[in-house]
Short mmCIF file of the C-alpha atoms (twelve columns), coordinates in Angstrom:
data_MODEL
# 
_entry.id   MODEL 
# 
loop_
_atom_site.group_PDB 
_atom_site.id 
_atom_site.type_symbol 
_atom_site.label_atom_id 
_atom_site.label_alt_id 
_atom_site.label_comp_id 
_atom_site.label_asym_id 
_atom_site.label_seq_id 
_atom_site.Cartn_x 
_atom_site.Cartn_y 
_atom_site.Cartn_z 
_atom_site.pdbx_PDB_model_num 
ATOM 1   C CA . MET A 1   0.000  0.000   0.000   1 
ATOM 2   C CA . THR A 2   1.402  3.365   -1.024  1 
ATOM 3   C CA . THR A 3   1.873  5.996   1.642   1 
ATOM 4   C CA . ARG A 4   2.188  9.671   0.842   1 
ATOM 5   C CA . ARG A 5   4.417  10.336  3.819   1 
ATOM 6   C CA . VAL A 6   8.064  11.115  3.195   1 
ATOM 7   C CA . GLY A 7   10.177 11.303  6.337   1 
ATOM 8   C CA . ILE A 8   13.461 13.056  7.196   1 
ATOM 9   C CA . TYR A 9   15.628 11.495  9.910   1 
ATOM 10  C CA . ARG A 10  19.074 11.919  11.400  1 
ATOM 11  C CA . ASN A 11  21.438 9.004   10.912  1 
ATOM 12  C CA . TYR A 12  23.927 9.078   13.815  1 
ATOM 13  C CA . TYR A 13  27.335 7.506   13.551  1 
ATOM 14  C CA . GLY A 14  30.523 7.535   15.598  1 
ATOM 15  C CA . PRO A 15  30.814 7.251   19.407  1 
ATOM 16  C CA . VAL A 16  28.093 8.444   21.746  1 
ATOM 17  C CA . PRO A 17  29.189 11.735  23.384  1 
ATOM 18  C CA . THR A 18  29.830 11.704  27.135  1 
ATOM 19  C CA . ASP A 19  29.721 14.330  29.884  1 
ATOM 20  C CA . ALA A 20  32.613 15.360  32.191  1 
ATOM 21  C CA . SER A 21  32.160 12.266  34.341  1 
ATOM 22  C CA . GLY A 22  32.213 9.911   31.347  1 
ATOM 23  C CA . ARG A 23  28.532 9.127   31.369  1 
ATOM 24  C CA . PRO A 24  26.720 8.922   27.955  1 
ATOM 25  C CA . SER A 25  24.920 12.116  27.046  1 
ATOM 26  C CA . PRO A 26  21.112 11.925  26.747  1 
ATOM 27  C CA . LYS A 27  19.687 11.587  23.224  1 
ATOM 28  C CA . SER A 28  18.285 15.094  23.457  1 
ATOM 29  C CA . GLU A 29  21.875 16.395  23.196  1 
ATOM 30  C CA . TRP A 30  22.956 14.163  20.286  1 
ATOM 31  C CA . PRO A 31  21.830 16.521  17.481  1 
ATOM 32  C CA . LYS A 32  24.387 19.086  18.611  1 
ATOM 33  C CA . ARG A 33  27.129 16.780  19.863  1 
ATOM 34  C CA . ARG A 34  27.081 13.580  17.778  1 
ATOM 35  C CA . ALA A 35  28.163 13.213  14.137  1 
ATOM 36  C CA . HIS A 36  25.253 12.458  11.825  1 
ATOM 37  C CA . SER A 37  23.960 12.598  8.271   1 
ATOM 38  C CA . TRP A 38  20.378 13.021  7.060   1 
ATOM 39  C CA . VAL A 39  18.210 10.256  5.634   1 
ATOM 40  C CA . VAL A 40  15.098 10.653  3.509   1 
ATOM 41  C CA . ARG A 41  12.739 7.667   3.676   1 
ATOM 42  C CA . TRP A 42  9.672  6.909   1.592   1 
ATOM 43  C CA . PHE A 43  7.478  4.008   0.453   1 
ATOM 44  C CA . GLY A 44  7.069  2.882   -3.135  1 
ATOM 45  C CA . SER A 45  3.952  1.600   -4.862  1 
ATOM 46  C CA . ASP A 46  4.906  -1.949  -3.850  1 
ATOM 47  C CA . GLY A 47  4.856  -0.997  -0.162  1 
ATOM 48  C CA . GLN A 48  8.621  -1.339  0.100   1 
ATOM 49  C CA . ARG A 49  10.534 1.290   2.039   1 
ATOM 50  C CA . TYR A 50  13.355 3.153   0.313   1 
ATOM 51  C CA . SER A 51  15.886 5.647   1.642   1 
ATOM 52  C CA . ARG A 52  18.670 7.924   0.561   1 
ATOM 53  C CA . SER A 53  21.356 9.577   2.655   1 
ATOM 54  C CA . VAL A 54  22.557 13.185  2.263   1 
ATOM 55  C CA . GLN A 55  24.859 15.379  4.302   1 
ATOM 56  C CA . THR A 56  22.785 18.433  5.214   1 
ATOM 57  C CA . ARG A 57  19.225 19.119  6.321   1 
ATOM 58  C CA . LYS A 58  18.767 21.538  3.441   1 
ATOM 59  C CA . GLU A 59  19.615 18.770  0.950   1 
ATOM 60  C CA . ALA A 60  17.277 16.392  2.807   1 
ATOM 61  C CA . GLU A 61  14.372 18.846  2.638   1 
ATOM 62  C CA . LYS A 62  14.873 19.421  -1.071  1 
ATOM 63  C CA . LEU A 63  15.077 15.681  -1.726  1 
ATOM 64  C CA . ALA A 64  11.987 15.070  0.404   1 
ATOM 65  C CA . GLU A 65  9.997  17.565  -1.681  1 
ATOM 66  C CA . GLU A 66  11.032 15.799  -4.874  1 
ATOM 67  C CA . LYS A 67  10.188 12.384  -3.453  1 
ATOM 68  C CA . GLN A 68  6.811  13.606  -2.260  1 
ATOM 69  C CA . VAL A 69  5.912  14.536  -5.831  1 
ATOM 70  C CA . GLU A 70  7.206  11.180  -7.131  1 
ATOM 71  C CA . VAL A 71  5.248  9.261   -4.498  1 
ATOM 72  C CA . ARG A 72  2.084  11.153  -5.400  1 
ATOM 73  C CA . ASP A 73  2.609  10.401  -9.111  1 
ATOM 74  C CA . GLY A 74  3.544  6.756   -8.520  1 
ATOM 75  C CA . ARG A 75  7.170  7.223   -9.616  1 
ATOM 76  C CA . ALA A 76  8.919  6.614   -6.317  1 
ATOM 77  C CA . ASP A 77  9.985  2.994   -6.817  1 
ATOM 78  C CA . VAL A 78  13.733 2.443   -7.112  1 
ATOM 79  C CA . PRO A 79  14.447 1.103   -10.636 1 
ATOM 80  C CA . GLU A 80  15.334 -2.534  -11.087 1 
ATOM 81  C CA . ARG A 81  19.072 -3.083  -11.421 1 
ATOM 82  C CA . MET A 82  20.113 -4.702  -14.680 1 
ATOM 83  C CA . SER A 83  23.529 -5.114  -16.256 1 
ATOM 84  C CA . LEU A 84  24.337 -3.645  -19.656 1 
ATOM 85  C CA . LYS A 85  24.665 -7.178  -21.015 1 
ATOM 86  C CA . GLU A 86  21.226 -8.198  -19.743 1 
ATOM 87  C CA . PHE A 87  19.632 -4.970  -20.920 1 
ATOM 88  C CA . GLY A 88  21.248 -5.236  -24.354 1 
ATOM 89  C CA . ALA A 89  19.841 -8.729  -24.888 1 
ATOM 90  C CA . MET A 90  16.403 -7.583  -23.724 1 
ATOM 91  C CA . TYR A 91  16.527 -4.427  -25.868 1 
ATOM 92  C CA . LEU A 92  17.204 -6.364  -29.060 1 
ATOM 93  C CA . ARG A 93  14.270 -8.664  -28.264 1 
ATOM 94  C CA . ILE A 94  11.698 -5.979  -27.495 1 
ATOM 95  C CA . ARG A 95  12.675 -3.422  -30.168 1 
ATOM 96  C CA . THR A 96  10.282 -4.395  -32.926 1 
ATOM 97  C CA . GLY A 97  10.065 -2.706  -36.290 1 
ATOM 98  C CA . LEU A 98  13.820 -2.397  -36.820 1 
ATOM 99  C CA . SER A 99  15.208 -3.551  -40.132 1 
ATOM 100 C CA . LYS A 100 17.849 -6.255  -40.096 1 
ATOM 101 C CA . ARG A 101 20.503 -3.647  -40.823 1 
ATOM 102 C CA . SER A 102 19.319 -1.386  -37.985 1 
ATOM 103 C CA . GLN A 103 19.311 -4.332  -35.593 1 
ATOM 104 C CA . GLU A 104 22.907 -5.067  -36.507 1 
ATOM 105 C CA . GLU A 105 23.890 -1.419  -35.987 1 
ATOM 106 C CA . HIS A 106 22.181 -1.236  -32.582 1 
ATOM 107 C CA . ALA A 107 23.796 -4.528  -31.547 1 
ATOM 108 C CA . ARG A 108 27.200 -3.132  -32.514 1 
ATOM 109 C CA . THR A 109 26.594 0.043   -30.491 1 
ATOM 110 C CA . LEU A 110 25.586 -2.093  -27.496 1 
ATOM 111 C CA . ARG A 111 28.865 -4.020  -27.835 1 
ATOM 112 C CA . PHE A 112 30.788 -0.739  -27.859 1 
ATOM 113 C CA . LEU A 113 28.943 0.374   -24.717 1 
ATOM 114 C CA . GLY A 114 29.716 -2.932  -23.014 1 
ATOM 115 C CA . ASP A 115 33.395 -2.707  -23.973 1 
ATOM 116 C CA . GLN A 116 33.713 0.822   -22.612 1 
ATOM 117 C CA . PHE A 117 31.618 0.560   -19.462 1 
ATOM 118 C CA . GLY A 118 31.913 -3.154  -18.722 1 
ATOM 119 C CA . ALA A 119 29.196 -5.613  -19.704 1 
ATOM 120 C CA . GLN A 120 28.361 -6.378  -16.066 1 
ATOM 121 C CA . ARG A 121 27.979 -2.746  -15.073 1 
ATOM 122 C CA . THR A 122 24.420 -1.984  -14.098 1 
ATOM 123 C CA . ILE A 123 22.688 0.375   -16.477 1 
ATOM 124 C CA . ASP A 124 21.691 2.760   -13.673 1 
ATOM 125 C CA . ARG A 125 25.397 3.378   -12.980 1 
ATOM 126 C CA . VAL A 126 25.986 4.962   -16.402 1 
ATOM 127 C CA . THR A 127 26.184 8.699   -15.750 1 
ATOM 128 C CA . PRO A 128 25.969 11.715  -18.097 1 
ATOM 129 C CA . VAL A 129 29.749 12.096  -17.666 1 
ATOM 130 C CA . ASP A 130 30.196 8.486   -18.790 1 
ATOM 131 C CA . ALA A 131 28.002 9.172   -21.801 1 
ATOM 132 C CA . ARG A 132 30.097 12.154  -22.853 1 
ATOM 133 C CA . ARG A 133 33.301 10.182  -22.381 1 
ATOM 134 C CA . PHE A 134 31.882 7.431   -24.579 1 
ATOM 135 C CA . ILE A 135 31.035 9.837   -27.403 1 
ATOM 136 C CA . SER A 136 34.479 11.434  -27.060 1 
ATOM 137 C CA . TRP A 137 36.082 7.992   -27.306 1 
ATOM 138 C CA . TYR A 138 34.018 7.075   -30.354 1 
ATOM 139 C CA . THR A 139 34.844 10.376  -32.049 1 
ATOM 140 C CA . SER A 140 38.587 9.688   -31.632 1 
ATOM 141 C CA . ARG A 141 38.364 6.200   -33.181 1 
ATOM 142 C CA . LYS A 142 39.943 5.377   -36.499 1 
ATOM 143 C CA . VAL A 143 38.736 2.812   -39.013 1 
ATOM 144 C CA . ASP A 144 41.307 1.714   -41.592 1 
ATOM 145 C CA . ASP A 145 43.486 4.606   -40.399 1 
ATOM 146 C CA . GLN A 146 40.689 7.054   -41.222 1 
ATOM 147 C CA . PRO A 147 38.891 9.163   -38.584 1 
ATOM 148 C CA . VAL A 148 35.212 8.528   -37.992 1 
ATOM 149 C CA . SER A 149 33.060 11.052  -39.848 1 
ATOM 150 C CA . PRO A 150 30.829 13.459  -37.886 1 
ATOM 151 C CA . ALA A 151 27.785 11.913  -39.574 1 
ATOM 152 C CA . THR A 152 28.739 8.474   -38.230 1 
ATOM 153 C CA . VAL A 153 29.336 9.879   -34.739 1 
ATOM 154 C CA . ASN A 154 25.890 11.509  -34.852 1 
ATOM 155 C CA . LYS A 155 24.341 8.217   -35.936 1 
ATOM 156 C CA . VAL A 156 25.883 6.353   -32.989 1 
ATOM 157 C CA . LEU A 157 24.802 9.150   -30.628 1 
ATOM 158 C CA . ARG A 158 21.210 8.836   -31.854 1 
ATOM 159 C CA . GLU A 159 21.393 5.070   -31.348 1 
ATOM 160 C CA . CYS A 160 22.671 5.541   -27.773 1 
ATOM 161 C CA . GLN A 161 19.908 8.038   -27.034 1 
ATOM 162 C CA . ARG A 162 17.322 5.607   -28.401 1 
ATOM 163 C CA . ILE A 163 18.774 2.652   -26.459 1 
ATOM 164 C CA . PHE A 164 18.782 4.483   -23.141 1 
ATOM 165 C CA . ARG A 165 15.372 6.025   -23.829 1 
ATOM 166 C CA . GLU A 166 14.091 2.459   -23.871 1 
ATOM 167 C CA . ALA A 167 15.692 1.960   -20.437 1 
ATOM 168 C CA . VAL A 168 13.803 5.026   -19.179 1 
ATOM 169 C CA . ASP A 169 10.548 3.713   -20.657 1 
ATOM 170 C CA . CYS A 170 11.170 0.372   -18.906 1 
ATOM 171 C CA . SER A 171 11.704 2.231   -15.581 1 
ATOM 172 C CA . LEU A 172 15.264 0.910   -15.319 1 
ATOM 173 C CA . ILE A 173 16.710 4.431   -15.071 1 
ATOM 174 C CA . ARG A 174 15.260 7.861   -14.292 1 
ATOM 175 C CA . VAL A 175 17.193 9.992   -16.750 1 
ATOM 176 C CA . ASN A 176 18.724 9.220   -20.127 1 
ATOM 177 C CA . PRO A 177 22.483 9.897   -19.657 1 
ATOM 178 C CA . PHE A 178 22.860 10.665  -23.387 1 
ATOM 179 C CA . ARG A 179 20.079 13.249  -23.331 1 
ATOM 180 C CA . GLY A 180 21.316 16.750  -24.012 1 
ATOM 181 C CA . ILE A 181 24.461 15.748  -25.921 1 
ATOM 182 C CA . ARG A 182 24.447 17.793  -29.093 1 
ATOM 183 C CA . GLN A 183 25.150 16.299  -32.474 1 
ATOM 184 C CA . GLN A 184 28.134 17.545  -34.424 1 
ATOM 185 C CA . LYS A 185 27.520 19.914  -37.300 1 
ATOM 186 C CA . VAL A 186 27.686 18.114  -40.611 1 
ATOM 187 C CA . GLY A 187 28.064 19.924  -43.891 1 
ATOM 188 C CA . GLN A 188 25.538 18.890  -46.526 1 
ATOM 189 C CA . ALA A 189 27.209 16.512  -48.950 1 
ATOM 190 C CA . ASP A 190 26.856 17.450  -52.588 1 
ATOM 191 C CA . TRP A 191 24.905 15.114  -54.823 1 
ATOM 192 C CA . HIS A 192 24.221 14.860  -58.514 1 
ATOM 193 C CA . PHE A 193 20.824 15.768  -59.926 1 
ATOM 194 C CA . VAL A 194 20.037 13.170  -62.586 1 
ATOM 195 C CA . THR A 195 18.434 14.833  -65.594 1 
ATOM 196 C CA . PRO A 196 15.726 13.138  -67.687 1 
ATOM 197 C CA . SER A 197 18.229 12.517  -70.514 1 
ATOM 198 C CA . GLU A 198 20.670 10.919  -68.042 1 
ATOM 199 C CA . TYR A 199 17.838 8.751   -66.730 1 
ATOM 200 C CA . GLN A 200 17.163 7.528   -70.265 1 
ATOM 201 C CA . SER A 201 20.873 6.760   -70.654 1 
ATOM 202 C CA . LEU A 202 20.689 4.658   -67.494 1 
ATOM 203 C CA . LEU A 203 17.716 2.700   -68.844 1 
ATOM 204 C CA . ARG A 204 19.543 1.999   -72.123 1 
ATOM 205 C CA . ALA A 205 22.609 0.795   -70.183 1 
ATOM 206 C CA . CYS A 206 20.570 -1.674  -68.099 1 
ATOM 207 C CA . ALA A 207 21.105 -5.302  -69.083 1 
ATOM 208 C CA . SER A 208 17.689 -6.478  -67.844 1 
ATOM 209 C CA . ASP A 209 14.145 -5.352  -67.130 1 
ATOM 210 C CA . CYS A 210 14.883 -6.106  -63.480 1 
ATOM 211 C CA . TRP A 211 17.432 -3.305  -63.328 1 
ATOM 212 C CA . ARG A 212 15.239 -1.034  -65.446 1 
ATOM 213 C CA . GLY A 213 12.492 -1.562  -62.886 1 
ATOM 214 C CA . ILE A 214 14.790 -0.701  -59.966 1 
ATOM 215 C CA . VAL A 215 16.069 2.446   -61.678 1 
ATOM 216 C CA . SER A 216 12.611 3.627   -62.754 1 
ATOM 217 C CA . LEU A 217 11.028 3.101   -59.319 1 
ATOM 218 C CA . ALA A 218 13.824 5.153   -57.737 1 
ATOM 219 C CA . TYR A 219 13.700 7.977   -60.309 1 
ATOM 220 C CA . CYS A 220 9.971  8.120   -61.155 1 
ATOM 221 C CA . CYS A 221 8.453  7.128   -57.784 1 
ATOM 222 C CA . GLY A 222 11.167 8.174   -55.323 1 
ATOM 223 C CA . LEU A 223 11.393 4.778   -53.611 1 
ATOM 224 C CA . ARG A 224 14.285 3.921   -51.317 1 
ATOM 225 C CA . LEU A 225 16.301 0.822   -52.160 1 
ATOM 226 C CA . GLY A 226 14.806 -1.076  -49.214 1 
ATOM 227 C CA . GLU A 227 11.302 -0.129  -50.370 1 
ATOM 228 C CA . ILE A 228 12.055 -1.333  -53.901 1 
ATOM 229 C CA . LEU A 229 13.432 -4.687  -52.770 1 
ATOM 230 C CA . ASN A 230 10.482 -5.254  -50.393 1 
ATOM 231 C CA . LEU A 231 7.891  -4.407  -53.037 1 
ATOM 232 C CA . THR A 232 5.412  -7.237  -53.644 1 
ATOM 233 C CA . TRP A 233 2.981  -7.683  -56.507 1 
ATOM 234 C CA . ALA A 234 0.173  -6.969  -54.054 1 
ATOM 235 C CA . ASP A 235 1.689  -3.484  -53.606 1 
ATOM 236 C CA . VAL A 236 1.314  -2.644  -57.322 1 
ATOM 237 C CA . ASP A 237 -2.141 -1.389  -58.318 1 
ATOM 238 C CA . PHE A 238 -2.173 -1.464  -62.120 1 
ATOM 239 C CA . GLY A 239 -5.801 -0.299  -62.276 1 
ATOM 240 C CA . GLU A 240 -5.278 2.823   -60.142 1 
ATOM 241 C CA . THR A 241 -1.705 3.294   -61.462 1 
ATOM 242 C CA . MET A 242 -0.329 3.394   -57.922 1 
ATOM 243 C CA . VAL A 243 2.509  1.775   -56.003 1 
ATOM 244 C CA . ARG A 244 2.049  1.183   -52.276 1 
ATOM 245 C CA . VAL A 245 4.816  1.123   -49.709 1 
ATOM 246 C CA . THR A 246 3.566  -0.902  -46.748 1 
ATOM 247 C CA . SER A 247 5.058  -2.737  -43.802 1 
ATOM 248 C CA . LYS A 248 5.215  -6.531  -44.015 1 
ATOM 249 C CA . ARG A 249 4.463  -9.094  -41.379 1 
ATOM 250 C CA . GLY A 250 6.757  -12.068 -41.382 1 
ATOM 251 C CA . SER A 251 5.051  -15.103 -42.903 1 
ATOM 252 C CA . GLY A 252 5.904  -18.074 -45.031 1 
ATOM 253 C CA . SER A 253 6.088  -15.974 -48.198 1 
ATOM 254 C CA . THR A 254 7.266  -12.581 -46.913 1 
ATOM 255 C CA . GLU A 255 9.887  -11.343 -44.492 1 
ATOM 256 C CA . ALA A 256 9.036  -8.918  -41.689 1 
ATOM 257 C CA . TRP A 257 9.871  -5.371  -42.769 1 
ATOM 258 C CA . THR A 258 8.890  -1.805  -41.854 1 
ATOM 259 C CA . PRO A 259 9.487  1.365   -43.952 1 
ATOM 260 C CA . LYS A 260 11.956 3.870   -42.545 1 
ATOM 261 C CA . ASP A 261 9.790  6.856   -41.571 1 
ATOM 262 C CA . LYS A 262 6.155  6.097   -42.316 1 
ATOM 263 C CA . ASP A 263 4.275  2.823   -42.049 1 
ATOM 264 C CA . SER A 264 2.648  3.202   -45.439 1 
ATOM 265 C CA . ARG A 265 2.138  5.572   -48.330 1 
ATOM 266 C CA . VAL A 266 0.784  5.530   -51.882 1 
ATOM 267 C CA . ILE A 267 2.754  6.902   -54.836 1 
ATOM 268 C CA . PRO A 268 1.392  7.574   -58.347 1 
ATOM 269 C CA . ALA A 269 3.339  5.623   -60.968 1 
ATOM 270 C CA . PRO A 270 3.888  6.875   -64.546 1 
ATOM 271 C CA . LYS A 271 2.777  4.653   -67.442 1 
ATOM 272 C CA . SER A 272 6.378  3.860   -68.380 1 
ATOM 273 C CA . VAL A 273 7.003  2.415   -64.920 1 
ATOM 274 C CA . LEU A 274 3.818  0.346   -65.002 1 
ATOM 275 C CA . ASP A 275 4.747  -0.973  -68.473 1 
ATOM 276 C CA . LEU A 276 8.079  -2.161  -67.063 1 
ATOM 277 C CA . LEU A 277 6.372  -3.776  -64.086 1 
ATOM 278 C CA . THR A 278 3.876  -5.449  -66.429 1 
ATOM 279 C CA . ARG A 279 6.715  -7.080  -68.358 1 
ATOM 280 C CA . LEU A 280 8.297  -8.214  -65.103 1 
ATOM 281 C CA . GLN A 281 5.001  -9.703  -63.919 1 
ATOM 282 C CA . VAL A 282 4.563  -11.610 -67.194 1 
ATOM 283 C CA . ASP A 283 8.007  -13.140 -66.715 1 
ATOM 284 C CA . ALA A 284 7.492  -13.817 -62.986 1 
ATOM 285 C CA . ALA A 285 7.379  -17.422 -61.805 1 
ATOM 286 C CA . ALA A 286 4.141  -18.902 -60.519 1 
ATOM 287 C CA . GLY A 287 3.615  -17.974 -56.877 1 
ATOM 288 C CA . GLN A 288 6.309  -15.271 -56.924 1 
ATOM 289 C CA . VAL A 289 5.472  -12.742 -54.185 1 
ATOM 290 C CA . TYR A 290 8.227  -10.135 -54.507 1 
ATOM 291 C CA . VAL A 291 8.685  -8.050  -57.626 1 
ATOM 292 C CA . PHE A 292 12.469 -8.327  -57.579 1 
ATOM 293 C CA . VAL A 293 13.855 -11.772 -56.837 1 
ATOM 294 C CA . ILE A 294 17.116 -13.654 -57.109 1 
ATOM 295 C CA . GLY A 295 17.245 -15.290 -60.523 1 
ATOM 296 C CA . LYS A 296 19.870 -17.992 -60.142 1 
ATOM 297 C CA . GLY A 297 21.495 -20.277 -57.631 1 
ATOM 298 C CA . PRO A 298 20.135 -22.047 -54.550 1 
ATOM 299 C CA . ASN A 299 18.216 -18.893 -53.477 1 
ATOM 300 C CA . ALA A 300 16.464 -18.416 -56.809 1 
ATOM 301 C CA . GLY A 301 12.991 -16.964 -56.340 1 
ATOM 302 C CA . ARG A 302 13.720 -15.349 -52.998 1 
ATOM 303 C CA . ARG A 303 13.590 -11.592 -52.479 1 
ATOM 304 C CA . LYS A 304 16.540 -9.811  -54.079 1 
ATOM 305 C CA . GLU A 305 19.072 -8.684  -51.455 1 
ATOM 306 C CA . ARG A 306 20.650 -5.272  -51.254 1 
ATOM 307 C CA . ARG A 307 24.098 -6.850  -51.146 1 
ATOM 308 C CA . ASN A 308 26.144 -5.757  -54.195 1 
ATOM 309 C CA . VAL A 309 23.328 -3.495  -55.501 1 
ATOM 310 C CA . TRP A 310 25.318 -0.306  -54.836 1 
ATOM 311 C CA . ARG A 311 28.373 -1.801  -56.582 1 
ATOM 312 C CA . ASP A 312 26.314 -2.961  -59.563 1 
ATOM 313 C CA . PHE A 313 24.647 0.443   -59.863 1 
ATOM 314 C CA . ASP A 314 28.054 2.150   -59.969 1 
ATOM 315 C CA . ALA A 315 29.049 -0.087  -62.878 1 
ATOM 316 C CA . LEU A 316 25.729 0.752   -64.570 1 
ATOM 317 C CA . ARG A 317 26.302 4.457   -64.005 1 
ATOM 318 C CA . ARG A 318 29.727 4.264   -65.657 1 
ATOM 319 C CA . ARG A 319 28.341 2.379   -68.668 1 
ATOM 320 C CA . ALA A 320 25.705 5.094   -69.057 1 
ATOM 321 C CA . GLY A 321 28.370 7.805   -68.996 1 
ATOM 322 C CA . LEU A 322 26.968 9.590   -65.928 1 
ATOM 323 C CA . PRO A 323 29.148 11.528  -63.485 1 
ATOM 324 C CA . PRO A 324 29.619 10.015  -59.985 1 
ATOM 325 C CA . CYS A 325 26.234 9.515   -58.355 1 
ATOM 326 C CA . SER A 326 24.382 6.918   -56.326 1 
ATOM 327 C CA . LEU A 327 21.102 5.070   -56.609 1 
ATOM 328 C CA . HIS A 328 19.827 7.287   -53.796 1 
ATOM 329 C CA . ASP A 329 20.511 10.341  -55.989 1 
ATOM 330 C CA . LEU A 330 17.722 9.079   -58.251 1 
ATOM 331 C CA . ARG A 331 15.315 9.382   -55.308 1 
ATOM 332 C CA . LYS A 332 16.612 12.871  -54.512 1 
ATOM 333 C CA . SER A 333 16.215 13.861  -58.153 1 
ATOM 334 C CA . TYR A 334 12.587 12.692  -57.996 1 
ATOM 335 C CA . CYS A 335 11.958 14.989  -55.009 1 
ATOM 336 C CA . THR A 336 13.609 17.947  -56.723 1 
ATOM 337 C CA . THR A 337 11.594 17.409  -59.915 1 
ATOM 338 C CA . LEU A 338 8.390  17.070  -57.905 1 
ATOM 339 C CA . SER A 339 9.053  20.288  -55.958 1 
ATOM 340 C CA . GLY A 340 8.671  22.301  -59.143 1 
ATOM 341 C CA . ALA A 341 5.119  21.039  -59.626 1 
ATOM 342 C CA . VAL A 342 3.509  20.431  -56.216 1 
ATOM 343 C CA . PRO A 343 3.699  22.016  -52.731 1 
ATOM 344 C CA . LEU A 344 6.544  20.958  -50.456 1 
ATOM 345 C CA . HIS A 345 4.281  19.115  -48.020 1 
ATOM 346 C CA . VAL A 346 3.131  16.910  -50.906 1 
ATOM 347 C CA . VAL A 347 6.763  16.134  -51.760 1 
ATOM 348 C CA . GLN A 348 7.300  15.224  -48.105 1 
ATOM 349 C CA . GLU A 349 4.309  12.877  -48.120 1 
ATOM 350 C CA . LEU A 350 5.228  11.120  -51.359 1 
ATOM 351 C CA . ALA A 351 8.865  10.793  -50.284 1 
ATOM 352 C CA . GLY A 352 7.821  9.285   -46.950 1 
ATOM 353 C CA . HIS A 353 9.624  11.789  -44.728 1 
ATOM 354 C CA . SER A 354 8.391  12.247  -41.170 1 
ATOM 355 C CA . ASP A 355 9.916  15.754  -40.993 1 
ATOM 356 C CA . ILE A 356 9.515  18.309  -43.770 1 
ATOM 357 C CA . ARG A 357 12.905 19.766  -42.819 1 
ATOM 358 C CA . THR A 358 14.525 16.564  -44.098 1 
ATOM 359 C CA . THR A 359 12.838 17.072  -47.455 1 
ATOM 360 C CA . ARG A 360 13.885 20.706  -47.660 1 
ATOM 361 C CA . ARG A 361 17.478 20.271  -46.493 1 
ATOM 362 C CA . TYR A 362 18.646 17.056  -48.103 1 
ATOM 363 C CA . TYR A 363 16.396 16.317  -51.081 1 
ATOM 364 C CA . LEU A 364 16.003 19.538  -52.986 1 
ATOM 365 C CA . LYS A 365 18.643 21.016  -55.276 1 
ATOM 366 C CA . VAL A 366 18.433 24.475  -56.809 1 
ATOM 367 C CA . GLN A 367 18.385 24.013  -60.582 1 
ATOM 368 C CA . PRO A 368 20.456 26.163  -62.991 1 
ATOM 369 C CA . GLU A 369 17.360 27.736  -64.548 1 
ATOM 370 C CA . PHE A 370 16.311 29.099  -61.157 1 
ATOM 371 C CA . ILE A 371 19.778 30.569  -60.601 1 
ATOM 372 C CA . THR A 372 19.576 32.196  -64.041 1 
ATOM 373 C CA . ALA A 373 16.121 33.584  -63.212 1 
ATOM 374 C CA . ALA A 374 17.391 34.964  -59.909 1 
ATOM 375 C CA . ARG A 375 20.322 36.653  -61.636 1 
ATOM 376 C CA . ALA A 376 18.005 38.194  -64.229 1 
ATOM 377 C CA . ALA A 377 15.668 39.476  -61.497 1 
ATOM 378 C CA . VAL A 378 18.528 41.211  -59.656 1 
ATOM 379 C CA . GLU A 379 19.891 42.704  -62.899 1 
ATOM 380 C CA . SER A 380 16.414 43.992  -63.770 1 
ATOM 381 C CA . VAL A 381 16.129 45.745  -60.409 1 
ATOM 382 C CA . LEU A 382 19.584 47.296  -60.776 1 
ATOM 383 C CA . GLU A 383 18.868 48.511  -64.304 1 
ATOM 384 C CA . GLY A 384 15.613 50.073  -63.164 1 
ATOM 385 C CA . GLY A 385 17.409 52.044  -60.435 1 
ATOM 386 C CA . ALA A 386 20.210 53.262  -62.682 1 
# 
């Protein structure tokens, strides 16, 4: 039974004071003559009594006020103690919705935390100072004699914040030790806007309709690589000329998968894309669930994996005569093209971004014709004032 009473008591230690004749002093004189600290005691929701020791009465009164609020709100229980190793195993079990790649990245970050803090260290003993030391250590690391990029450091910081936020949600700790650590400033990396003529060159350089389908879905529908590879025939609506990006539940025919930012969205598909998908469906094997599957070997018919896709696209890009760019640049080019025709919030929705700032900052490139128009506008103003 929960009690709302929070008590403050003296905790005496050391020898009992005596008078001139050597007799023990009465307890009424101990507060002034005997060494003591202050103890705050309270009861949790489970009826168990908890306490904490401080040095001064002022500290005890402040702590008692805080505990009174926590007791009233049902937050006064002392968190369960769990080692980093135990918590890490539990975290990876209960964190649903992560892609296989994200699971691997979080598991690696948990290993780093265990190496730095000790796997048997209880999670409640990780302090904000420890958190800052960890990020400092990670920032100073080198991989293949190369320093870790600020973007990678920020990614690990976000993973740590997410991991320890789960510990807060599980009532294992009160405060996230990584909360408040600022991410490093990262300059926006330049990327190549793929023009319509360059897109056509890519299609001509493709050796199969499979690759033409991947390229067209990235450039004409703005799909991420993971969304393309997890596309099933049920996601393609030929009648409504739409492509759906939806999460998948693991079953006998599909693997569990969740889109990055939004659980689902619907994207209009141009006729050229649907024509490509129609050809792929005609050639698909009976019972084939995924649009893009492995064609040869012991895994034939299974969903195509992202392994080697980036490498193969780079070879395709070189055959097409395009400057250095990535498959993801096709998605960015889609967003930039779209921004000239529809409002920005529509671009955000079709791209599947949870934050419109992501769309604005990373996916839109100012085109040369707009720069030319801006220059002409300034020159017109100057000529008018001459």
